N, C-alpha and C positions, 0 to 999 in steps of 0.2 A: 858160677857153676851151679847147676841144679839138675835133679833127676825128676822127670815128669812122667806120670802114668795116666794117660787119658786126658780129658779136658777138665779144667776147673770151672768152666762156665756150663751151667746146667739149669733147666727149668726148676722152679721151686716146687717141691712135692707138697701138695696140699691134700691131706687126708683127714677126713672128719671122723673122729672116734669118740663116741659117747659111751662112757663106762660108769656104772654105779658100783662103788666098792665099799667095803666095810669101813675104810678109814678116809672116805671123802670128807673134805674139810667143810666145816660149817662157816657160812658167810652170809652177809646180807645181800639179797638180790636187788635188782632195780625196781623202782616203783612201777606198779602196773597202772594202765590208763584208768581214769575214773569215768564212770558212766553217767548218763542222764544230764548232760550239760545243757539240754534245751528246756530245763524246768522253767515254769512261768515266773515272772517277777514277783508275783504274790507269794510264791513258795520258795523264795531265795534261801532263807535261813534253813529250811528243811533240806533243800537240795544240797547246800554246803555241808550239812551234817552227814547226809547220806554219802556225799563224795568223800569226806574224810574217812568214814567207816570203810568204804570200798577200797580206799588206798591202803589203809592199815591191813585189811584182809588180804589184799594183793601181796603186800610185803611178806605176810606170814606164809602164804601158799606157794610163793615162787621157789623157796628152798635154796639150798646152797649152790654155789657156782662150782661146776666140775673142774678139777685140775687135770690137765692133759699135758703131754710133752715127754721129753726124754732128758734125763739127768746123766751127764757124762763125768766119770771119775777117773783121775790119773792114779794108778797104783804104782808108786815109785819102786818099791822093792819087789813087786810082782811082775814088772816089765809088761804091763798091760793097761788097757782102758776098760772100764765097765760101763755099760749102758743100762740105766734103770728106767723102767716105765714109771713116769711120774704119777699115773693114775692108780697103779696097783702096788707099787713098791717092789716089783719083781725085777731082778737082773735079767734082761732079755738078750744081751750079747756080751761077750768078752773078746776083745781084740788084743792078741798077744804079738810080741815081736818088736815092741818099742822099748829099747833098753833105758831103764830109769826115767820114765816120764814124770817130770816134776809138776807140770802144769798142763791144763787143757782149756780150750776156749771154743765155743760154737760161734760160727759166723752169724751176723744179724738176720740173714734169711733162713737160717737153720739148715742149710744145705751142706756145709763143710764143718768137720771137726778138726781143729788145729791142736797140735801137741808139740812139746819140746822133749827131746831125748838128752838128758844131762850128760850121759856117758858117751854118746855118739856125736855130740855137738850138732844136732840135727833139728830142723823144723820139719814137721810131718803134717800132711793134709790127708784126711780121710773123707770119703763120700758118706754122708750121714744116712743115706738111703740104702746103700749096698754094703757098707762097712769095708769097702775096697780102698786100697792105697791110691791116692790121686797124684801125689808127688812129694818130694823131699828137697831140702836145700840145706847147705851148711850154715851154721851159725857161728858166733864167736865162742870163746871158751866157756864151758859150764853154763849153758842157757838156763835161766831160772823161770821166767814167766813169759807168756805170750798173750797179746790182746789183738783184737781186730777193731779197726776204726768204725765209727757208727755208720758210715756209708758203705762199709764192706770192702773198700778198695785197697786198704793198707793193712799189713800184718806187722806188728812190732814185737821184738824179742829183746829182753834184757839178758846180757851176758855177764854173769857175776865174776867169771874168771878173768876177764880182761877189761872190765869197767866200761863196756860199750853198749850201745843200743843199735840193733840191726832193724832196718825197715825194708819190707818186701812188697812187691806188687802181688796182690792176692790172687789175681787171675793167672799169672805166669810163674810165680815164685821167684822172679828175678829180684836181685838185691838193688834197692833204690838208693840206700844211703847207710853209712855206718858213722856214728858219732860218739865222741868221748863223753862219759858221764862222771859223776862223783864216785867215790870208792864203794864197791859192793852193791851195784844196782840189783834190785830184786823185783818186788811187786810193782805193777804200774796199772793205771787206768786212764782212759781218755776223758776229756771233758765232753759233756753231752753234745755240744755242737761240733766236736771233732777237730777243733782248731789247735788243740794242745793235748799233750799227754803228761801226766804227773807220775814221777818215778820215785820210789822209796829206795834210799841208799843205806844199806844196813851198816856198813863200816864207817861211812862219813857222818852218819847221824843227820842227814839232810834229805830234802826232796828236791829233785830237779824238775823244772817245768820246760817242756820241749815244744817248740812251734812245729807243727806237723806239715807246714807248707815249706818252710825254709830249712827244716832239720837243724835248728840251732837251739841251744839251751838259753832261754830268756831269763831264768831266775834260778837261784840256788838258795833254799831257805833252811836254816837250822831248825830241827824239830825235837831232838832228844836222842836217847841212847838206843841204838839198834832198831831202826824202823823197817819192818819187812813188807808192809803193804799199805795201800791207800784206798780211800773211797772218795768220790767227787760228787758234790751236791748237784741236784738237777739244774740249778741256775749257773753252775760253774764258778761260783764265787769262793766256795769253801772246799777244802779237802780235809779228810779225817785220816789220821795216821796212827797205826798201832806201834807201840814201843815195848819191845821185849825187855829192855834193860830196866824199865821202871814200872812194869805191869800196868800200863795206862794207855789211854787213847787221847790224842790231842787234836784240836781243831785249828786249822791253818787258814788264814785269810790270804787268798792267792792274789788279791789286789794290793793289800798293804804289805804282803810278803812277811808275815809274822804269825806266831802262835797266839791265838786269842782265847783258848780254853783248854781244860784238861779234866779227865775223869779217871779214877782208878778202877781196875777190874780185878777179879779174884786171882788170876794167874797170868803169866806173860802171854799177851795176845798175839795172834798171827794175822789171819785174814779178816777183813771187814767187808760188810756189804750193806748198802742202803736200800730201803724200799724205794720203789719207783717215784713215789711222791715226796721222798726225802724226809719223812716224819719219824722214821725209826732206823736206827743203825745197829746192826748185829756185829758182835765181836766174838770170834772163836778163840777162847782162852786156853791155848794149848798147854802151857807150862813146859816142862822139860821131861825127858825120859826118866830121870831119877825122881822127879816130882811132878807127875803129869797133872794137868788141869782136867776138869770134867764139866765145865759150864760154858754156856753161851750167854753173854751179857747183852741185854737189850737197852740201848742208850737213846735218850732224847737228844738229838743233835743240836737243838736250839739251846736248851738249858745245860747241856753236857752233864747229865745226871743218869745214873743207871736206874731204869724203871722196872726191870725184871731180870732175874737170873734163872736160866733154864738148864736143868740137868741134861747132859749129853753123855757121850762115851768117854773113853780114855784118850786125852790129848786132842781136843777139837782143833782142827787145823784150817780147812777150807770151808767157805760158806757161800751159798748162793740163794737168792730169793726169786720166786717166779713173779711176773709182772703185776699180778693183782695184789700181791703182798699178803696172801693167805698162808703160804707154805714156804718153808726153808729147808735146805738140805745141808748137813754139816758132816764133813769127813772126820773120822776119829783115827788119828795117826797110829795110836798104840794098841788098838784092839781090832783093826781091820774092818771097820764098819762105817756106815753112814746113818746118822740120826735124821729122821724126818720130823720136822717141828711144825705144829699147828700154831700159827701166829695170832689166831683169834683167842686162843686160851693160853698161849705161851707154855706149851707142853710138848714133850717128845711123844709122838703117837706110835712110832714104830722104829725099829732098827734093822738095817739091811746089811748083811754080810757081803763084802766085796773082796778085792784083791789085797795083797800085802802092802801095808803102809800107804793108805790112800791120802793123797795130798790135794792137788787142785780139783775143782769141781765147777761145772758149767751147766746151765739150763738151756734147753731148746724147746720152743713152743711146738715143734713138730713131734707128733706121736711116733713111737718106735715103728720103723718100717719092717715088713717081713724080711727076714734074713737069717743067716745061720746063728745058732746059739754061741758058737765059738768060731773064731777065724784067726789066722795068723798072717802077718805081713812081714816083709823083709826091708829093713831100713839100713842104708849104707852107714858105715862108721866114718865120720869126717874128722874124728879126734886124732890128734897127733900123739897122744899119750903123755904129753907134758903138762896138760892142764890140771888144775886142782879142782876138787869138788866144791859146789856151792854150799852155803850154810843150810842147816835144816830148818827152813822157814817156808 
């Protein structure tokens, strides 16, 4: 059963938006071409010297790379999603009507915003260009996180209330499969090649590895106390898992199926995110409501050491990094804000107020489309009333 509004297949909206703002991130540009390659052989040394100088000058003059796109935030207690202009830090739209959205994910092409409603047991699809509802589908009990496969064809939802994984066709929202997982499935991430998805099971203290072709669990790996989320290395060999129970992050070899490293962080961590090149791992150190954390730890995933600790808001929960690795956005659960972090300086450069209790966060390379500042949608309630709530991760 699913409810569909319009078509989920649409052309990719390509909008070029060049904006210079007060908090554009500083980054190294690409090398500029060198001139005078036709110098005579008798002046080779001088030509090489001039070439080096021209290259250095080009590096200095090219300036920072502009950051564009849209950052989507799930405001769980605000029953809404916030869309933030990545270039300016301004909230450009608020979509209300999604009851208790715990997590949000943008499709690889940037065209669809996916969210889960924890109270309505619903998967929700929004058009990223118009902010209109495209469709909904029922999930299992208390859906926690949603991800989209790298090819954009599958949508996967963990159901923490009944220990299952739901797999949907992204175009039709039809349910492809439901499979049993270990206890308390929560955060999940696909491997870069899309052949598997790694799921953190908070109650079981394990990660499950699921084959996305056969929809079978191919491995269950013990990792530690209360793991809410994972990150997967670019080569697919390693997963990194946050552990609330021990205020640490562990490294898991997915081939050898065992933990191979660990590092402590200041407060119990929740979400993790790797830079696209896999050289830096960010941990949102949320803590608890009684003892909230206020830091983001920057971890060297090779050495499993903390190389920087960045102040954020109260209860850092969700984290996402844009593809160039220059900027990150972190949701602060207990003060209803998003911290914008410059990863070239490891500093928070601005704080954006959003809705109540912001949780999941996702980045889209597509700049905000013209649309209403506020809009409301209607999502069916698929819950029976017997389900329990998921843990606050």
